[in-house]
MDTraj code that builds the backbone (N, CA, C; nanometers):
import mdtraj as md
import numpy as np

residues = "UNK UNK UNK UNK UNK UNK UNK UNK UNK UNK UNK UNK UNK UNK UNK UNK UNK UNK UNK UNK UNK UNK UNK UNK UNK UNK UNK UNK UNK UNK UNK UNK UNK UNK UNK UNK UNK UNK UNK UNK UNK UNK UNK UNK UNK UNK UNK UNK UNK UNK UNK UNK UNK UNK UNK UNK UNK UNK UNK UNK UNK UNK UNK UNK UNK UNK UNK UNK UNK UNK UNK UNK UNK UNK UNK UNK UNK UNK UNK UNK UNK UNK UNK UNK UNK UNK UNK UNK UNK UNK UNK UNK UNK UNK UNK UNK UNK UNK UNK UNK UNK UNK UNK UNK UNK UNK UNK UNK UNK UNK UNK UNK UNK UNK UNK UNK UNK UNK UNK UNK UNK UNK UNK UNK UNK UNK UNK UNK UNK UNK UNK UNK UNK UNK UNK UNK UNK UNK UNK UNK UNK UNK UNK UNK UNK UNK UNK UNK UNK UNK UNK UNK UNK UNK UNK UNK UNK UNK UNK UNK UNK UNK UNK UNK UNK UNK UNK UNK UNK UNK UNK UNK UNK UNK UNK UNK UNK UNK UNK UNK UNK UNK UNK UNK UNK UNK UNK UNK UNK UNK UNK UNK UNK UNK UNK UNK UNK UNK UNK UNK UNK UNK".split()
xyz = np.array([
    [-2.2014, -4.0763, -2.2182],
    [-2.2745, -4.1983, -2.2485],
    [-2.3830, -4.2218, -2.1440],
    [-2.4968, -4.2731, -2.1899],
    [-2.6056, -4.3039, -2.0976],
    [-2.5777, -4.4354, -2.0268],
    [-2.6055, -4.4378, -1.8968],
    [-2.5961, -4.5620, -1.8201],
    [-2.7343, -4.6259, -1.8183],
    [-2.7456, -4.7434, -1.8777],
    [-2.8740, -4.8125, -1.8778],
    [-2.8828, -4.9022, -1.7547],
    [-2.9928, -4.8906, -1.6832],
    [-3.0115, -4.9728, -1.5642],
    [-3.0550, -5.1125, -1.6078],
    [-2.9815, -5.2125, -1.5607],
    [-3.0178, -5.3500, -1.5940],
    [-3.1399, -5.3888, -1.5114],
    [-3.2414, -5.4393, -1.5798],
    [-3.3622, -5.4825, -1.5108],
    [-3.3490, -5.6302, -1.4766],
    [-3.3298, -5.6582, -1.3499],
    [-3.3143, -5.7970, -1.3085],
    [-3.4504, -5.8606, -1.2841],
    [-3.4517, -5.9925, -1.2885],
    [-3.5743, -6.0672, -1.2617],
    [-3.5524, -6.1605, -1.1437],
    [-3.6621, -6.1827, -1.0708],
    [-3.6564, -6.2649, -0.9500],
    [-3.7782, -6.3566, -0.9484],
    [-3.7608, -6.4745, -0.8935],
    [-3.8679, -6.5743, -0.8905],
    [-3.8669, -6.6480, -0.7575],
    [-3.9825, -6.7047, -0.7240],
    [-3.9835, -6.8061, -0.6182],
    [-4.0337, -6.9353, -0.6817],
    [-3.9759, -7.0470, -0.6402],
    [-4.0182, -7.1758, -0.6933],
    [-4.0344, -7.2748, -0.5786],
    [-4.1115, -7.3781, -0.6048],
    [-4.1191, -7.4916, -0.5130],
    [-4.0228, -7.5959, -0.5698],
    [-3.9031, -7.6051, -0.5087],
    [-3.8075, -7.7051, -0.5558],
    [-3.8562, -7.8432, -0.5124],
    [-3.8770, -7.9323, -0.6088],
    [-3.9237, -8.0653, -0.5703],
    [-3.8107, -8.1495, -0.5109],
    [-3.8500, -8.2540, -0.4410],
    [-3.7563, -8.3557, -0.3944],
    [-3.6817, -8.4128, -0.5153],
    [-3.5519, -8.4346, -0.5003],
    [-3.4755, -8.5013, -0.6061],
    [-3.4098, -8.4089, -0.7066],
    [-3.4223, -8.2764, -0.6869],
    [-3.3586, -8.1802, -0.7772],
    [-3.2418, -8.1120, -0.7064],
    [-3.1390, -8.0777, -0.7836],
    [-3.0305, -7.9962, -0.7321],
    [-3.0693, -7.8484, -0.7408],
    [-3.0155, -7.7657, -0.6517],
    [-3.0463, -7.6219, -0.6514],
    [-2.9511, -7.5478, -0.7450],
    [-2.9425, -7.5920, -0.8686],
    [-2.8512, -7.5290, -0.9647],
    [-2.9009, -7.5545, -1.1066],
    [-2.8423, -7.4782, -1.1995],
    [-2.8848, -7.4869, -1.3384],
    [-2.7866, -7.5635, -1.4263],
    [-2.6628, -7.5777, -1.3819],
    [-2.5637, -7.6491, -1.4632],
    [-2.4951, -7.7551, -1.3784],
    [-2.4524, -7.8618, -1.4463],
    [-2.3790, -7.9682, -1.3786],
    [-2.2361, -7.9238, -1.3530],
    [-2.1880, -7.9537, -1.2331],
    [-2.0516, -7.9150, -1.1977],
    [-1.9529, -8.0306, -1.2027],
    [-2.0002, -8.1494, -1.2324],
    [-1.9061, -8.2608, -1.2334],
    [-1.9685, -8.3882, -1.2835],
    [-1.8864, -8.4886, -1.2991],
    [-1.9290, -8.6169, -1.3551],
    [-2.0385, -8.6814, -1.2709],
    [-2.0232, -8.6753, -1.1376],
    [-2.1191, -8.7429, -1.0506],
    [-2.2594, -8.6869, -1.0666],
    [-2.2690, -8.5613, -1.1088],
    [-2.3999, -8.4966, -1.1184],
    [-2.4596, -8.5065, -1.2584],
    [-2.3977, -8.5863, -1.3424],
    [-2.4360, -8.5883, -1.4837],
    [-2.5838, -8.6198, -1.5049],
    [-2.6377, -8.7097, -1.4264],
    [-2.7770, -8.7502, -1.4466],
    [-2.8720, -8.6879, -1.3453],
    [-2.8248, -8.5925, -1.2713],
    [-2.9096, -8.5283, -1.1704],
    [-3.0098, -8.4332, -1.2355],
    [-3.1218, -8.4127, -1.1666],
    [-3.2241, -8.3197, -1.2155],
    [-3.1870, -8.1776, -1.1742],
    [-3.2004, -8.0837, -1.2695],
    [-3.1592, -7.9451, -1.2474],
    [-3.2787, -7.8500, -1.2555],
    [-3.2612, -7.7290, -1.2012],
    [-3.3712, -7.6325, -1.1949],
    [-3.4219, -7.5912, -1.3327],
    [-3.3332, -7.5920, -1.4325],
    [-3.3745, -7.5508, -1.5668],
    [-3.4843, -7.6376, -1.6253],
    [-3.5020, -7.7584, -1.5709],
    [-3.6078, -7.8472, -1.6193],
    [-3.7467, -7.8040, -1.5706],
    [-3.7494, -7.7074, -1.4783],
    [-3.8766, -7.6673, -1.4173],
    [-3.9429, -7.5493, -1.4875],
    [-3.8765, -7.4914, -1.5878],
    [-3.9384, -7.3783, -1.6570],
    [-3.8378, -7.2994, -1.7371],
    [-3.8878, -7.1967, -1.8048],
    [-3.8028, -7.1074, -1.8838],
    [-3.7614, -6.9894, -1.7964],
    [-3.6343, -6.9830, -1.7645],
    [-3.5833, -6.8729, -1.6821],
    [-3.4814, -6.7940, -1.7631],
    [-3.4655, -6.6634, -1.7343],
    [-3.3723, -6.5803, -1.8111],
    [-3.2285, -6.6313, -1.7973],
    [-3.1484, -6.5978, -1.8962],
    [-3.0073, -6.6323, -1.8906],
    [-2.9435, -6.5674, -1.7669],
    [-2.8573, -6.6404, -1.6998],
    [-2.7907, -6.5867, -1.5817],
    [-2.8671, -6.6038, -1.4521],
    [-2.9806, -6.6740, -1.4562],
    [-3.0579, -6.6964, -1.3338],
    [-2.9815, -6.7901, -1.2403],
    [-2.9812, -6.7564, -1.1121],
    [-2.9129, -6.8387, -1.0110],
    [-3.0039, -6.8537, -0.8904],
    [-2.9782, -6.9557, -0.8109],
    [-3.0557, -6.9722, -0.6879],
    [-2.9920, -6.8897, -0.5765],
    [-3.0778, -6.8353, -0.4894],
    [-3.0308, -6.7641, -0.3706],
    [-3.0235, -6.8673, -0.2584],
    [-2.9046, -6.9104, -0.2259],
    [-2.8901, -7.0186, -0.1301],
    [-2.9262, -7.1514, -0.1957],
    [-2.9318, -7.2554, -0.1152],
    [-2.9565, -7.3887, -0.1696],
    [-3.0448, -7.4704, -0.0772],
    [-3.1111, -7.5662, -0.1383],
    [-3.1743, -7.6754, -0.0652],
    [-3.1079, -7.8018, -0.1169],
    [-3.0755, -7.8951, -0.0280],
    [-3.0085, -8.0141, -0.0789],
    [-3.1059, -8.1004, -0.1593],
    [-3.0507, -8.1988, -0.2263],
    [-3.1281, -8.2771, -0.3233],
    [-3.2530, -8.3404, -0.2625],
    [-3.2436, -8.3860, -0.1389],
    [-3.3563, -8.4558, -0.0770],
    [-3.4508, -8.3615, -0.0035],
    [-3.4184, -8.2321, -0.0009],
    [-3.5056, -8.1336, 0.0620],
    [-3.5909, -8.0659, -0.0450],
    [-3.6991, -8.0050, -0.0031],
    [-3.7921, -7.9444, -0.0992],
    [-3.8452, -7.8130, -0.0434],
    [-3.9220, -7.7448, -0.1267],
    [-3.9867, -7.6234, -0.0794],
    [-3.9343, -7.4969, -0.1440],
    [-3.9440, -7.3861, -0.0686],
    [-3.9229, -7.2532, -0.1234],
    [-3.7766, -7.2271, -0.1572],
    [-3.7534, -7.1887, -0.2824],
    [-3.6209, -7.1478, -0.3283],
    [-3.6396, -7.0199, -0.4077],
    [-3.5583, -6.9184, -0.3784],
    [-3.5636, -6.7928, -0.4526],
    [-3.4597, -6.7957, -0.5637],
    [-3.4962, -6.7421, -0.6787],
    [-3.4066, -6.7323, -0.7934],
    [-3.3918, -6.5862, -0.8323],
    [-3.2766, -6.5503, -0.8867],
    [-3.2544, -6.4112, -0.9285],
    [-3.1499, -6.4063, -1.0395],
    [-3.1550, -6.3002, -1.1186],
    [-3.0475, -6.2733, -1.2150],
    [-2.9477, -6.1731, -1.1578],
    [-2.9699, -6.1313, -1.0333],
    [-2.8898, -6.0265, -0.9712],
    [-2.7963, -6.0872, -0.8656],
    [-2.6682, -6.0984, -0.8975],
    [-2.5711, -6.1558, -0.8048],
    [-2.5620, -6.0787, -0.6751],
    [-2.5753, -5.9453, -0.6819],
    [-2.5690, -5.8636, -0.5604],
    [-2.6858, -5.8948, -0.4677],
    [-2.8032, -5.9143, -0.5262],
    [-2.9201, -5.9486, -0.4452],
    [-2.8998, -6.0847, -0.3783],
    [-2.8453, -6.1786, -0.4532],
    [-2.8183, -6.3117, -0.3994],
    [-2.7225, -6.3028, -0.2809],
    [-2.6137, -6.2283, -0.2987],
    [-2.5151, -6.2131, -0.1911],
    [-2.5769, -6.1443, -0.0699],
    [-2.6600, -6.0420, -0.0958],
    [-2.7188, -5.9656, 0.0142],
    [-2.8125, -6.0522, 0.0972],
    [-2.8999, -6.1274, 0.0302],
    [-2.9951, -6.2121, 0.1034],
    [-2.9207, -6.3200, 0.1812],
    [-2.8155, -6.3748, 0.1215],
    [-2.7387, -6.4790, 0.1901],
    [-2.6589, -6.4248, 0.3083],
    [-2.6165, -6.2986, 0.2994],
    [-2.5280, -6.2454, 0.4037],
    [-2.6003, -6.1619, 0.5079],
    [-2.7271, -6.1312, 0.4843],
    [-2.7957, -6.0392, 0.5757],
    [-2.8751, -6.1119, 0.6839],
    [-2.8479, -6.2386, 0.6997],
    [-2.9109, -6.3148, 0.8078],
    [-3.0633, -6.3130, 0.7988],
    [-3.1129, -6.3354, 0.6785],
    [-3.2573, -6.3447, 0.6592],
    [-3.3063, -6.4773, 0.7177],
    [-3.4142, -6.4713, 0.7970],
    [-3.4701, -6.5931, 0.8550],
    [-3.5192, -6.6889, 0.7477],
    [-3.4987, -6.8164, 0.7714],
    [-3.5520, -6.9205, 0.6833],
    [-3.6223, -7.0224, 0.7711],
    [-3.7489, -7.0494, 0.7394],
    [-3.8278, -7.1410, 0.8212],
    [-3.8456, -7.2737, 0.7500],
    [-3.8236, -7.3815, 0.8252],
    [-3.8324, -7.5175, 0.7722],
    [-3.9348, -7.5968, 0.8528],
    [-4.0113, -7.6802, 0.7826],
    [-4.0931, -7.7812, 0.8483],
    [-4.0225, -7.9150, 0.8287],
    [-3.9914, -7.9814, 0.9394],
    [-3.9239, -8.1105, 0.9322],
    [-4.0152, -8.2181, 0.9901],
    [-4.0388, -8.3222, 0.9123],
    [-4.1082, -8.4402, 0.9636],
    [-4.0020, -8.5332, 1.0198],
    [-4.0132, -8.5636, 1.1481],
    [-3.9078, -8.6409, 1.2137],
    [-3.9595, -8.7779, 1.2557],
    [-3.8656, -8.8693, 1.2735],
    [-3.8948, -9.0072, 1.3125],
    [-3.9178, -9.0124, 1.4630],
    [-4.0426, -9.0372, 1.5026],
    [-4.0765, -9.0430, 1.6439],
    [-4.1578, -8.9222, 1.6880],
    [-4.2146, -8.9316, 1.8073],
    [-4.2949, -8.8225, 1.8637],
    [-4.2005, -8.7331, 1.9448],
    [-4.1588, -8.6235, 1.8849],
    [-4.0533, -8.5415, 1.9440],
    [-4.0961, -8.4853, 2.0802],
    [-4.0044, -8.4862, 2.1758],
    [-4.0351, -8.4444, 2.3127],
    [-4.0076, -8.2951, 2.3327],
    [-4.0624, -8.2431, 2.4419],
    [-4.0392, -8.1029, 2.4778],
    [-3.8912, -8.0805, 2.5068],
    [-3.8267, -8.1792, 2.5666],
    [-3.6831, -8.1666, 2.5973],
    [-3.6005, -8.1550, 2.4695],
    [-3.6373, -8.2325, 2.3673],
    [-3.5658, -8.2261, 2.2391],
    [-3.5881, -8.0907, 2.1719],
    [-3.7115, -8.0397, 2.1788],
    [-3.7418, -7.9068, 2.1230],
    [-3.6581, -7.8006, 2.1934],
    [-3.6503, -7.8098, 2.3261],
    [-3.5727, -7.7124, 2.4041],
    [-3.4256, -7.7155, 2.3641],
    [-3.3742, -7.8361, 2.3388],
    [-3.2345, -7.8496, 2.2957],
    [-3.2134, -7.7829, 2.1596],
    [-3.3085, -7.8019, 2.0677],
    [-3.2988, -7.7361, 1.9362],
    [-3.2970, -7.5847, 1.9523],
    [-3.3825, -7.5349, 2.0419],
    [-3.3913, -7.3901, 2.0645],
    [-3.2599, -7.3339, 2.1198],
    [-3.1970, -7.4091, 2.2071],
    [-3.0775, -7.3602, 2.2757],
    [-2.9499, -7.3754, 2.1932],
    [-2.9527, -7.4651, 2.0944],
    [-2.8339, -7.4922, 2.0143],
    [-2.7786, -7.6304, 2.0452],
    [-2.7449, -7.7045, 1.9410],
    [-2.6931, -7.8396, 1.9578],
    [-2.5601, -7.8523, 1.8841],
    [-2.4831, -7.9522, 1.9238],
    [-2.3537, -7.9739, 1.8605],
    [-2.3708, -8.0655, 1.7401],
    [-2.3214, -8.0204, 1.6245],
    [-2.3277, -8.1004, 1.5021],
    [-2.1877, -8.1092, 1.4420],
    [-2.1698, -8.2029, 1.3537],
    [-2.0432, -8.2140, 1.2826],
    [-2.0443, -8.1270, 1.1586],
    [-1.9335, -8.0576, 1.1350],
    [-1.9244, -7.9680, 1.0203],
    [-1.7808, -7.9690, 0.9688],
    [-1.7636, -8.0224, 0.8491],
    [-1.6303, -8.0290, 0.7880],
    [-1.5270, -8.0935, 0.8807],
    [-1.5696, -8.1994, 0.9466],
    [-1.4763, -8.2730, 1.0308],
    [-1.4538, -8.2133, 1.1687],
    [-1.5213, -8.1036, 1.1991],
    [-1.5073, -8.0426, 1.3322],
    [-1.6451, -8.0313, 1.3970],
    [-1.6465, -8.0007, 1.5259],
    [-1.7720, -7.9843, 1.5984],
    [-1.8170, -7.8388, 1.5913],
    [-1.9468, -7.8200, 1.5736],
    [-2.0027, -7.6853, 1.5658],
    [-2.1302, -7.6824, 1.6494],
    [-2.1468, -7.5785, 1.7297],
    [-2.2693, -7.5618, 1.8075],
    [-2.3589, -7.4606, 1.7380],
    [-2.4799, -7.5045, 1.7048],
    [-2.5726, -7.4167, 1.6330],
    [-2.6176, -7.3029, 1.7235],
    [-2.6520, -7.1914, 1.6611],
    [-2.6964, -7.0743, 1.7366],
    [-2.8380, -7.0986, 1.7909],
    [-2.8715, -7.0358, 1.9030],
    [-3.0087, -7.0448, 1.9523],
    [-3.1076, -7.0015, 1.8431],
    [-3.2212, -7.0696, 1.8360],
    [-3.3177, -7.0394, 1.7291],
    [-3.4579, -7.0765, 1.7745],
    [-3.5595, -7.0143, 1.7124],
    [-3.6969, -7.0561, 1.7413],
    [-3.7219, -7.1965, 1.6865],
    [-3.7873, -7.2805, 1.7660],
    [-3.8263, -7.4143, 1.7229],
    [-3.9484, -7.4560, 1.8035],
    [-4.0441, -7.5205, 1.7394],
    [-4.1617, -7.5685, 1.8124],
    [-4.2238, -7.6853, 1.7369],
    [-4.2936, -7.7688, 1.8121],
    [-4.3641, -7.8814, 1.7520],
    [-4.4948, -7.8310, 1.6915],
    [-4.5259, -7.8763, 1.5700],
    [-4.6513, -7.8382, 1.5053],
    [-4.7644, -7.9240, 1.5615],
    [-4.8759, -7.8596, 1.5960],
    [-4.9899, -7.9323, 1.6528],
    [-5.0589, -8.0203, 1.5502],
    [-5.0524, -7.9783, 1.4248],
    [-5.1186, -8.0544, 1.3174],
    [-5.0199, -8.0791, 1.2046],
    [-5.0471, -8.1835, 1.1273],
    [-4.9660, -8.2111, 1.0090],
    [-4.9850, -8.0961, 0.9102],
    [-4.8773, -8.0315, 0.8636],
    [-4.8941, -7.9171, 0.7724],
    [-4.9556, -7.9594, 0.6401],
    [-5.0270, -7.8656, 0.5801],
    [-5.0940, -7.8921, 0.4529],
    [-4.9943, -7.8754, 0.3389],
    [-4.9221, -7.9817, 0.3098],
    [-4.8198, -7.9807, 0.2053],
    [-4.8551, -8.0830, 0.0982],
    [-4.8071, -8.0606, -0.0247],
    [-4.8330, -8.1593, -0.1292],
    [-4.7711, -8.2946, -0.0943],
    [-4.8343, -8.4013, -0.1433],
    [-4.7760, -8.5341, -0.1276],
    [-4.6397, -8.5367, -0.1945],
    [-4.5473, -8.6084, -0.1347],
    [-4.4164, -8.6216, -0.1983],
    [-4.4193, -8.7409, -0.2924],
    [-4.3629, -8.7249, -0.4123],
    [-4.3727, -8.8337, -0.5107],
    [-4.2975, -8.9580, -0.4647],
    [-4.1872, -8.9393, -0.3908],
    [-4.1158, -9.0550, -0.3377],
    [-4.1719, -9.0827, -0.1998],
    [-4.2432, -9.1929, -0.1870],
    [-4.3188, -9.2214, -0.0665],
    [-4.2287, -9.2383, 0.0548],
    [-4.2705, -9.1794, 0.1649],
    [-4.2039, -9.2030, 0.2925],
    [-4.2500, -9.3365, 0.3489],
    [-4.1771, -9.3859, 0.4458],
    [-4.2218, -9.5086, 0.5122],
    [-4.3594, -9.4857, 0.5742],
    [-4.4373, -9.5920, 0.5897],
    [-4.5740, -9.5727, 0.6397],
    [-4.5784, -9.5823, 0.7929],
    [-4.6988, -9.5592, 0.8456],
    [-4.7154, -9.5461, 0.9904],
    [-4.6854, -9.6767, 1.0663],
    [-4.6812, -9.7902, 0.9966],
    [-4.6512, -9.9161, 1.0656],
    [-4.5119, -9.9139, 1.1280],
    [-4.4261, -9.8255, 1.0788],
    [-4.2909, -9.8174, 1.1318],
    [-4.2825, -9.7272, 1.2551],
    [-4.3975, -9.6840, 1.3057],
    [-4.3974, -9.6006, 1.4261],
    [-4.4390, -9.4581, 1.3965],
    [-4.4610, -9.3791, 1.5008],
    [-4.5127, -9.2429, 1.4836],
    [-4.4078, -9.1475, 1.4265],
    [-4.4576, -9.0428, 1.3663],
    [-4.3723, -8.9317, 1.3233],
    [-4.4336, -8.8027, 1.3782],
    [-4.3569, -8.6968, 1.3775],
    [-4.4095, -8.5663, 1.4191],
    [-4.3439, -8.4582, 1.3341],
    [-4.4018, -8.3379, 1.3397],
    [-4.3523, -8.2259, 1.2599],
    [-4.3039, -8.1147, 1.3521],
    [-4.1940, -8.0538, 1.3135],
    [-4.1383, -7.9434, 1.3915],
    [-4.1046, -7.8277, 1.2986],
    [-4.1234, -7.7053, 1.3466],
    [-4.0800, -7.5857, 1.2743],
    [-3.9472, -7.5406, 1.3336],
    [-3.8499, -7.5146, 1.2470],
    [-3.7200, -7.4632, 1.2892],
    [-3.6895, -7.3402, 1.2044],
    [-3.6549, -7.2288, 1.2700],
    [-3.6263, -7.1040, 1.1992],
    [-3.4790, -7.0695, 1.2173],
    [-3.4073, -7.0624, 1.1067],
    [-3.2635, -7.0374, 1.1098],
    [-3.2290, -6.9094, 1.0349],
    [-3.1232, -6.8400, 1.0802],
    [-3.0661, -6.7347, 0.9962],
    [-2.9175, -6.7629, 0.9723],
    [-2.8800, -6.8886, 0.9928],
    [-2.7496, -6.9366, 0.9488],
    [-2.7786, -7.0569, 0.8599],
    [-2.6902, -7.0867, 0.7696],
    [-2.7197, -7.1928, 0.6750],
    [-2.6040, -7.2893, 0.6577],
    [-2.5759, -7.3648, 0.7619],
    [-2.4694, -7.4642, 0.7522],
    [-2.5190, -7.5841, 0.6709],
    [-2.4261, -7.6601, 0.6151],
    [-2.4593, -7.7716, 0.5263],
    [-2.5453, -7.8753, 0.5998],
    [-2.6639, -7.9030, 0.5445],
    [-2.7576, -8.0018, 0.5986],
    [-2.7877, -7.9758, 0.7466],
    [-2.7976, -7.8487, 0.7825],
    [-2.8051, -7.8128, 0.9241],
    [-2.9281, -7.8680, 0.9944],
    [-3.0462, -7.8520, 0.9347],
    [-3.1679, -7.8972, 1.0025],
    [-3.1626, -8.0476, 1.0256],
    [-3.1219, -8.1211, 0.9237],
    [-3.1132, -8.2676, 0.9377],
    [-3.0165, -8.3064, 1.0495],
    [-2.9032, -8.2387, 1.0541],
    [-2.8037, -8.2696, 1.1575],
    [-2.8564, -8.2322, 1.2963],
    [-2.9316, -8.1231, 1.3047],
    [-2.9856, -8.0797, 1.4340],
    [-3.0872, -8.1798, 1.4880],
    [-3.1806, -8.2236, 1.4048],
    [-3.2823, -8.3166, 1.4556],
    [-3.2202, -8.4521, 1.4898],
    [-3.1211, -8.4931, 1.4127],
    [-3.0510, -8.6187, 1.4454],
    [-2.9782, -8.6061, 1.5785],
    [-2.9206, -8.4878, 1.6038],
    [-2.8449, -8.4664, 1.7272],
    [-2.9318, -8.4812, 1.8514],
    [-3.0619, -8.4542, 1.8385],
    [-3.1513, -8.4690, 1.9544],
    [-3.2291, -8.6000, 1.9493],
    [-3.1913, -8.6897, 1.8557],
    [-3.2478, -8.8242, 1.8539],
    [-3.3700, -8.8442, 1.7676],
    [-3.3990, -8.7488, 1.6775],
    [-3.5173, -8.7586, 1.5923],
    [-3.4782, -8.7278, 1.4468],
    [-3.4292, -8.8283, 1.3744],
    [-3.3846, -8.8043, 1.2363],
    [-3.4959, -8.7478, 1.1479],
    [-3.4582, -8.6586, 1.0582],
    [-3.5532, -8.5979, 0.9648],
    [-3.5874, -8.6947, 0.8522],
    [-3.7165, -8.7130, 0.8294],
    [-3.7654, -8.7970, 0.7199],
    [-3.8015, -8.7137, 0.5967],
    [-3.8547, -8.5957, 0.6220],
    [-3.8931, -8.5053, 0.5123],
    [-3.8648, -8.3629, 0.5578],
    [-3.8094, -8.2822, 0.4663],
    [-3.7727, -8.1445, 0.5019],
    [-3.8232, -8.0490, 0.3944],
    [-3.9046, -7.9511, 0.4374],
    [-3.9657, -7.8556, 0.3449],
    [-3.9395, -7.7140, 0.3952],
    [-3.8765, -7.6293, 0.3116],
    [-3.8612, -7.4885, 0.3496],
    [-3.9881, -7.4154, 0.3097],
    [-4.0475, -7.3441, 0.4057],
    [-4.1766, -7.2797, 0.3818],
    [-4.1682, -7.1278, 0.3772],
    [-4.0520, -7.0710, 0.4193],
    [-4.0439, -6.9243, 0.4232],
    [-3.8993, -6.8805, 0.4135],
    [-3.8760, -6.7704, 0.3394],
    [-3.7478, -6.6991, 0.3393],
    [-3.7812, -6.5532, 0.3684],
    [-3.7381, -6.5023, 0.4843],
    [-3.7766, -6.3659, 0.5224],
    [-3.9274, -6.3565, 0.5323],
    [-3.9860, -6.2672, 0.4540],
    [-4.1326, -6.2522, 0.4541],
    [-4.1956, -6.3108, 0.3281],
    [-4.1190, -6.3886, 0.2540],
    [-4.1724, -6.4571, 0.1352],
    [-4.2078, -6.6000, 0.1742],
    [-4.3313, -6.6396, 0.1461],
    [-4.3814, -6.7706, 0.1866],
    [-4.4002, -6.8626, 0.0662],
    [-4.3966, -6.9914, 0.0949],
    [-4.4235, -7.0912, -0.0086],
    [-4.5671, -7.0797, -0.0575],
    [-4.6571, -7.0436, 0.0331],
    [-4.8004, -7.0313, 0.0028],
    [-4.8524, -7.1596, -0.0605],
    [-4.9285, -7.1479, -0.1690],
    [-4.9891, -7.2686, -0.2251],
    [-4.9182, -7.3177, -0.3518],
    [-4.7918, -7.2810, -0.3675],
    [-4.7153, -7.3353, -0.4804],
    [-4.7101, -7.4873, -0.4709],
    [-4.7146, -7.5515, -0.5864],
    [-4.7013, -7.6968, -0.5941],
    [-4.5608, -7.7310, -0.6434],
    [-4.5113, -7.8520, -0.6152],
    [-4.3756, -7.8882, -0.6592],
    [-4.3542, -7.8601, -0.8077],
    [-4.2472, -7.7868, -0.8377],
    [-4.2147, -7.7513, -0.9762],
    [-4.2726, -7.6186, -1.0208],
    [-4.3676, -7.5619, -0.9430],
    [-4.4276, -7.4331, -0.9795],
    [-4.3281, -7.3196, -0.9564],
    [-4.3414, -7.2133, -1.0370],
    [-4.2614, -7.0930, -1.0161],
    [-4.3509, -6.9707, -1.0314],
    [-4.3090, -6.8609, -0.9665],
    [-4.3854, -6.7367, -0.9708],
    [-4.2869, -6.6217, -0.9728],
    [-4.3027, -6.5270, -1.0668],
    [-4.2118, -6.4126, -1.0716],
    [-4.2441, -6.3152, -0.9593],
    [-4.1410, -6.2646, -0.8935],
    [-4.1549, -6.1634, -0.7889],
    [-4.1186, -6.0281, -0.8492],
    [-4.2146, -5.9400, -0.8602],
    [-4.1914, -5.8139, -0.9304],
    [-4.1116, -5.7147, -0.8470],
    [-4.1200, -5.7259, -0.7137],
    [-4.0448, -5.6351, -0.6270],
    [-3.9904, -5.7136, -0.5093],
    [-3.8788, -5.7821, -0.5314],
    [-3.8255, -5.8719, -0.4282],
    [-3.7821, -5.7952, -0.3040],
    [-3.7351, -5.6701, -0.3224],
    [-3.6932, -5.5921, -0.2052],
    [-3.8111, -5.5662, -0.1133],
    [-3.9240, -5.5322, -0.1725],
    [-4.0417, -5.5074, -0.0902],
    [-4.0935, -5.6385, -0.0290],
    [-4.0882, -5.7448, -0.1091],
    [-4.1320, -5.8756, -0.0600],
    [-4.0517, -5.9173, 0.0631],
    [-3.9225, -5.8829, 0.0631],
    [-3.8347, -5.9213, 0.1738],
    [-3.8202, -5.8122, 0.2793],
    [-3.8989, -5.7027, 0.2639],
    [-3.8922, -5.5891, 0.3575],
    [-3.7509, -5.5301, 0.3644],
    [-3.6813, -5.5258, 0.2511],
    [-3.5449, -5.4736, 0.2508],
    [-3.5411, -5.3225, 0.2279],
    [-3.6577, -5.2641, 0.1988],
    [-3.6617, -5.1188, 0.1754],
    [-3.6657, -5.0405, 0.3073],
    [-3.7065, -5.1126, 0.4126],
    [-3.7268, -5.0422, 0.5403],
    [-3.5961, -4.9929, 0.5980],
])
top = md.Topology()
chain = top.add_chain()
for i, resn in enumerate(residues, 1):
    res = top.add_residue(resn, chain, resSeq=i)
    for name in ("N", "CA", "C"):
        top.add_atom(name, md.element.get_by_symbol(name[0]), res)
traj = md.Trajectory(xyz[None], top)
C-alpha cells in the first residue's frame, strides 16, 4: 500500500484583544467568549501553537500538525513580548526582570529564568486597541521588551507586577524568527514553510 504524506497547513495570525486562543468552547463559562474560528476560514483540525490569554494580543501560530505544535512548544523557542506598563519603568526594575523574579504559580512560588529585557526608547508602532486603555492623565506609562523561552501562565504580567509596574497592554511580536510584521488585529497569513520560517531545518 502507498503511504500518502499528509500535507499540513500553518498560519500566523494577529490575535485581537478579547479572544481566546482556541477554536472550541471547553465549558459553560466560555460560552459567550470570542474564538479563533471567528477570524477566518481555517482547515479542520487547526490548533494554536501555545496560547495568549484573553486580554493579550499579537502573534499566534496555528497549525494542523500536532507534532509541529508539540515541537515548537517543547523546543524552547524564544517568544518576544512588548508590554506597556503602568509608570516609567526604572533600570533597577529592568535588571530584576533580566535576572529572574519570584512569581506565584499554582499556589507556589516560582523564580523565572534569566531573560533578555529592555526598555523601549519609543512607543512601538502597533495598531490601536479597540478597548481603550486609561489615558495619560492617570500618569506615565512605558514599554518594555521581554523575551522568554518558557511559558508559564500569565508570566509576563506576573513578572512586571513583581517589580512594581503592572502590565496595561501586552502584545506578542515574535515567535522564533517569525514576526508579527504589519498584520492587523484579526488578520491571518498562511506560512508555506514553517520549518524554514522558524529555522528548524538547520
